[in-house]
Each structure stands twice: as structure tokens, then as C-alpha cells.
matplotlib code that plots the C-alpha trace (Angstrom):
import matplotlib.pyplot as plt

x = [-53.4, -49.9, -49.2, -45.8, -45.7, -45.1, -43.4, -43.2, -40.3, -37.4, -37.9, -39.1, -39.9, -40.9, -38.4, -40.7, -40.1, -36.4, -33.6, -34.1, -31.6, -32.3, -31.7, -31.3, -32.1, -34.8, -35.9, -38.0, -38.9, -37.4, -35.4, -33.0, -30.1, -32.3, -33.3, -29.6, -29.3, -32.5, -31.1, -28.0, -30.2, -32.4, -29.3, -28.2, -31.7, -31.7, -28.3, -29.2, -32.8, -34.2, -36.9, -36.0, -36.6, -36.2, -35.4, -36.8, -37.6, -40.6, -40.6, -37.8, -34.7, -34.6, -38.1, -36.9, -33.8, -35.1, -38.9, -39.3, -38.0, -40.5, -42.3, -40.1, -41.5, -41.6, -44.2, -46.7, -46.1, -48.7, -46.8, -43.5, -45.0, -46.3, -43.0, -41.1, -43.6, -42.9, -39.2, -40.0, -39.7, -41.4, -41.1, -40.7, -39.3, -40.4, -38.1, -39.4, -36.9, -37.0, -34.6, -33.5, -32.6, -31.2, -28.8, -27.4, -23.8, -23.2, -22.0, -25.0, -27.3, -25.5, -25.6, -28.9, -31.1, -29.7, -28.2, -30.3, -33.5, -34.0, -31.6, -30.5, -28.6, -27.3, -27.4, -27.1, -26.4, -25.7, -22.1, -22.9, -24.9, -24.4, -25.8, -25.5, -25.4, -23.5, -23.7, -20.4, -21.2, -20.1, -20.2, -16.7, -17.7, -20.9, -18.6, -16.7, -19.8, -21.1, -18.0, -18.3, -22.0, -22.4, -24.2, -23.1, -22.7, -22.9, -22.4, -24.1, -22.0, -23.2, -25.9, -26.2, -26.7, -24.2, -22.7, -21.7, -24.2, -25.4, -29.2, -30.5, -33.8, -32.4, -32.1, -35.7, -36.9, -35.0, -36.3, -39.9, -39.4, -38.0, -40.9, -39.1, -41.1, -39.5, -36.1, -37.7, -39.2, -35.8, -34.2, -37.2, -37.6, -41.3, -43.3, -43.5, -47.1, -49.2, -51.7, -54.5, -58.1, -60.3, -61.8, -64.9, -64.3, -66.5, -67.3, -66.4, -64.6, -67.8, -69.8, -67.1, -67.0, -63.9, -64.8, -61.7, -60.7, -58.9, -56.2, -54.2, -50.4, -49.9, -46.2, -45.3, -42.5, -44.3, -43.6, -43.4, -46.8, -48.4, -50.3, -49.3, -50.3, -51.3, -52.2, -54.4, -55.0, -58.4, -59.1, -60.5, -57.2, -58.3, -55.9, -57.4, -55.5, -56.0, -54.6, -53.9, -53.1, -50.8, -50.8, -53.2, -55.3, -54.7, -57.6, -60.0, -59.8, -59.8, -57.2, -54.3, -52.5, -51.2, -53.6, -53.6, -56.7, -56.9, -59.5, -59.9, -60.7, -64.0, -64.8, -67.9, -68.1, -68.2, -64.7, -65.2, -63.5, -61.8, -58.0, -56.4, -52.8, -51.8, -48.6, -47.1, -46.1, -45.2, -45.1, -47.2, -47.0, -46.6, -49.6, -50.9, -53.6, -56.2, -58.3, -61.5, -63.0, -63.8, -60.1, -59.0, -61.5, -60.3, -56.7, -57.7, -59.3, -56.0, -54.1, -56.4, -55.9, -52.1, -52.3, -54.5, -52.1, -49.3, -51.1, -53.7, -51.3, -50.7, -54.5, -55.5]
y = [26.6, 27.8, 31.4, 31.6, 34.6, 33.5, 35.9, 34.9, 36.4, 38.7, 41.8, 45.2, 44.0, 46.6, 47.3, 45.5, 42.2, 42.5, 42.1, 38.6, 35.9, 33.2, 29.5, 28.6, 25.3, 23.2, 21.9, 19.1, 17.1, 19.5, 16.6, 16.6, 17.9, 20.8, 21.5, 22.1, 24.8, 26.5, 26.3, 28.3, 30.9, 31.1, 31.6, 34.5, 36.0, 36.0, 37.7, 40.3, 40.9, 40.3, 37.9, 34.3, 33.4, 30.4, 30.6, 27.8, 27.4, 26.7, 24.6, 22.5, 22.9, 19.2, 19.5, 22.4, 20.6, 17.0, 17.3, 13.7, 12.1, 10.2, 12.1, 12.7, 15.3, 14.5, 17.2, 19.6, 23.3, 23.5, 20.7, 22.6, 25.8, 24.0, 22.2, 25.5, 27.3, 24.6, 25.5, 29.2, 30.5, 33.8, 34.1, 31.8, 33.3, 31.3, 32.1, 31.3, 28.9, 30.1, 30.8, 34.1, 32.5, 29.3, 31.4, 33.7, 33.2, 32.5, 36.1, 37.5, 35.4, 36.6, 40.2, 40.5, 38.2, 37.8, 41.3, 43.6, 41.7, 40.2, 42.4, 39.3, 40.1, 36.5, 33.4, 29.8, 27.0, 23.3, 22.0, 20.7, 23.6, 24.8, 27.8, 29.7, 28.6, 25.3, 25.0, 26.8, 28.5, 26.8, 27.5, 29.1, 31.4, 32.3, 33.4, 35.5, 37.2, 37.7, 39.6, 41.6, 42.5, 42.7, 39.7, 37.0, 33.4, 30.2, 26.6, 23.6, 20.5, 17.1, 15.6, 11.8, 8.5, 6.7, 5.1, 8.4, 8.3, 11.9, 12.5, 13.4, 13.7, 11.0, 8.6, 9.2, 8.6, 5.4, 4.2, 4.8, 3.2, 0.1, -0.1, 1.2, 4.1, 3.8, 4.7, 7.7, 8.7, 8.5, 10.9, 13.2, 13.3, 12.4, 10.0, 10.6, 11.8, 12.1, 15.0, 15.5, 16.0, 12.9, 12.0, 10.0, 6.5, 3.5, 3.0, -0.7, -0.8, 0.4, -2.4, -4.9, -3.7, -1.4, 2.1, 3.9, 7.6, 7.8, 10.4, 10.7, 10.7, 13.4, 14.5, 12.7, 10.2, 6.8, 4.6, 0.8, -0.5, -2.3, -2.1, 0.2, 0.9, 4.5, 7.5, 10.2, 13.8, 15.2, 18.8, 19.3, 18.1, 14.6, 11.7, 8.4, 5.1, 3.0, 0.7, 1.8, 0.4, 2.3, 1.2, 0.4, -2.3, -5.0, -7.1, -4.4, -3.3, 0.3, 2.0, 3.2, 5.7, 5.1, 5.9, 6.0, 4.2, 4.5, 2.7, 4.7, 2.5, 3.0, 6.0, 6.6, 10.2, 11.8, 13.0, 13.7, 16.9, 17.3, 17.5, 14.8, 13.9, 10.3, 9.2, 5.9, 4.2, 0.6, -1.5, -4.6, -6.5, -5.9, -5.2, -8.3, -9.5, -11.8, -14.4, -12.9, -10.0, -12.5, -13.5, -9.9, -8.9, -11.7, -10.5, -6.8, -7.9, -9.6, -6.5, -4.3, -6.5, -6.3, -2.5, -2.2, -4.3, -1.9, 1.3, 1.0, 1.3, 4.9, 5.6, 3.8]
z = [22.4, 22.9, 24.2, 22.5, 20.1, 16.5, 14.1, 10.5, 8.6, 9.5, 7.4, 8.6, 12.1, 14.7, 17.5, 19.9, 18.0, 18.0, 20.5, 21.8, 22.8, 20.3, 19.8, 16.1, 14.5, 12.9, 16.3, 14.8, 17.9, 20.4, 21.7, 24.6, 22.4, 21.2, 24.7, 25.6, 22.9, 24.2, 27.7, 26.6, 25.0, 28.1, 30.2, 28.0, 28.0, 31.8, 31.9, 29.3, 30.6, 27.1, 25.7, 24.8, 21.2, 18.9, 15.2, 13.0, 9.3, 7.2, 5.2, 6.7, 4.6, 3.9, 2.3, 0.2, -1.1, -1.2, -1.8, -3.0, 0.2, 2.4, 5.1, 8.1, 10.5, 14.2, 15.1, 13.8, 14.4, 17.2, 19.0, 18.4, 19.9, 23.0, 23.6, 23.3, 25.6, 28.2, 28.0, 28.7, 25.1, 24.5, 20.7, 17.8, 14.6, 11.6, 8.7, 5.2, 3.7, 0.1, -2.7, -1.1, 2.3, 0.7, -1.4, 1.3, 2.3, 6.0, 6.4, 4.7, 6.9, 10.1, 9.1, 7.2, 9.1, 12.6, 13.1, 11.0, 10.7, 14.1, 16.1, 18.0, 21.2, 21.5, 19.3, 20.7, 18.3, 18.5, 18.2, 14.7, 13.4, 9.9, 8.1, 4.8, 1.2, 1.0, 4.8, 5.1, 8.3, 11.5, 15.2, 14.9, 12.1, 14.1, 16.9, 14.5, 13.1, 16.7, 17.6, 14.4, 14.5, 18.3, 19.4, 21.9, 20.8, 22.8, 21.4, 23.0, 23.5, 22.3, 24.5, 24.4, 26.1, 28.4, 25.3, 23.9, 21.0, 20.6, 20.5, 17.1, 15.2, 12.8, 15.7, 16.7, 13.2, 12.9, 16.3, 15.2, 11.8, 13.6, 16.1, 19.2, 20.5, 23.9, 22.3, 20.6, 24.0, 25.7, 23.1, 23.1, 26.8, 26.3, 24.1, 20.3, 19.6, 16.5, 16.5, 14.0, 13.3, 13.8, 10.4, 9.6, 8.5, 7.7, 11.4, 10.9, 14.3, 16.0, 14.5, 15.6, 19.2, 19.1, 17.8, 16.6, 16.2, 12.8, 12.2, 9.0, 9.4, 6.7, 6.8, 10.0, 9.9, 9.4, 12.4, 11.9, 10.8, 13.7, 17.0, 19.9, 23.4, 23.5, 25.6, 23.9, 24.9, 24.1, 23.3, 26.9, 28.4, 29.4, 28.9, 27.8, 27.5, 24.4, 21.7, 18.1, 14.7, 12.4, 8.8, 6.0, 7.8, 5.1, 6.4, 5.2, 1.6, 0.6, 2.7, 0.6, 2.9, 6.4, 9.2, 13.0, 14.2, 18.0, 20.2, 23.4, 26.4, 28.3, 26.1, 24.0, 22.9, 19.5, 18.5, 14.8, 13.6, 17.0, 17.3, 19.4, 20.2, 20.7, 22.4, 21.2, 24.5, 23.4, 20.2, 20.7, 17.3, 13.6, 11.4, 9.7, 7.3, 8.9, 7.2, 8.4, 10.5, 13.3, 13.6, 13.4, 16.1, 18.5, 18.0, 18.6, 21.9, 22.9, 21.9, 24.0, 27.1, 26.7, 26.3, 29.4, 31.4, 30.3, 30.8, 33.5, 36.5, 35.2, 35.1, 38.3]

ax = plt.figure().add_subplot(projection="3d")
ax.plot(x, y, z, "-o")
ax.set_aspect("equal")
plt.show()
């Protein structure tokens, strides 16, 4: 459980909830580019002697404007809060992305939300940040509004790899859809992880010798269907290596929505209804339909050995 304070909304906040140096953005993934924006806000918070805050939006503006697009989220809110806590964030302001906010001009947003609502003392944004109706607000206009309304502004430069490609949530999603979790991890600064409550399945894996903890993907971006070497965090803080299938398990009829099915090595405890978080460490092979359960089981055992070989040095 994260200790970050979560404040939902921006209207009629008490004075004790105002006056932070804030980083503003969607922060889906809290990747290395996002971390630079938060770093600038943290620097300002230290200089001003005020709390460090992050502004984010719920639902994600992309969901609001394009509700029919495929699932794309990189983390649940609890994961976001923990990632922000690790960066020293004190408060997360979750602004409701609704018709009122979506129709504000950039000036109205700066004055009404940032200045009057949150009493921001400093605002840090990314170099490509846009805000206000029609995305007319830019880092330059934010600087102008800061000078007018009395808050400081800092703008993070692009952060990217040696080839000059800037880190982005889009790059992470593409890497996951292509089956490259190691690329996603490089941009995130940590492995991509799926968190969820373990649901009851048909317990077929247990009968076949590889019991799995099954977690629905819900609104996560759907990684490439296939088998992955994994590391799972349990509610009590333990980390357990394993192997997982992401997909619809075409060998077994009846699964219609993508599912994470993770076999935790050398583990035999009841996890039903518990929340677990599984890191995708390496892609092993695509999902496939086998001619029989026996052939599938033999392949799963080969997958497990490959995953063990990859992961066990970390757990020895």
C-alpha cells in the first residue's frame, strides 16, 4: 500500500492541500522521460520548501476522446502511486477528465485549476506537453501563465537512448505488442508488470502438473501473445520466479479474453483472491495451439526449464 496522499479533484481544496511544486502529465508507466519531469518538480520543491506533487488525469484523456481504441494502459493506479512514492512524491492530484476540463482553454486551465484550484507554486512539464482545449497550450505558454499567475515553470528536455530516440509510453506499448519486454524495461527503468487479483479457473494446470495463478488483463495494453519468463511479487513482499502464458490458450476451449496465467516455481500456496504483480522479464515463444494436452504439457515443461535457466541466477 502506497503512502502517497491522493487528492481527487481541484475544487474547494483546503489550504493544507495547496501550494505544492507539481509535475503535470499522464505519467502512464512513469518511464524515464516522466521521471525527468518529476525530478525538475522535486528540485523546485526543495528550493521552495514545499511538498512535491504530481498532477494526472482520470480517465486518461485518450480514453475520453477515443473510447473505442484497444486497451493501452501500462499500469494500474496502485502501481502508479507506488512508482511515484519511490520518487519522493508526497501528493497525487487526480483531476477528473470530464467535459468541463476538456473544454477549458489553456489559459482557463492555468488560472482556474493550477493557480486558483491547486495553488501551485511551481509547474514542471515535458518538452512536448500540451494542455487546454484543442491542445493549444505549450511549454512556452505555460511559462507565460506562470509569470502572470505567480508560479514557476520548468520544462524537461527530451530523454532518450543513444540513438536519439526519445523515451515515450508509445514506444513501450509497441515493444510489448511486438514481444520485446526488455525494450519496454529499458524505457521504463524497470520491467513492465501486470497486477491483478488471482481468479479461480478450471484448475487444469494443476491437474497437468503446472498450477497457474490467473489474472485478467482488463485495460492493460495487451502484450504479444506467448510465453514469458516472469518474476511475481506476492502480497507479503516475496518474489517468486516463474513462467507465464499471455493469451487465450487456444489448445483449451472456452477462453475468450486475454489472460495472464503464471506458474510460480517451487510454490504451492493458495493465492485465490490475492493481488499479485508479475514482471515480464523475457519473451520465450509465441502462443500456439497444440494437437493434445500431452504435447502442450511437454512444451510447458521445456518453457519452464528455459525460464529457470534465465531467472535462477537472480534467485540463487
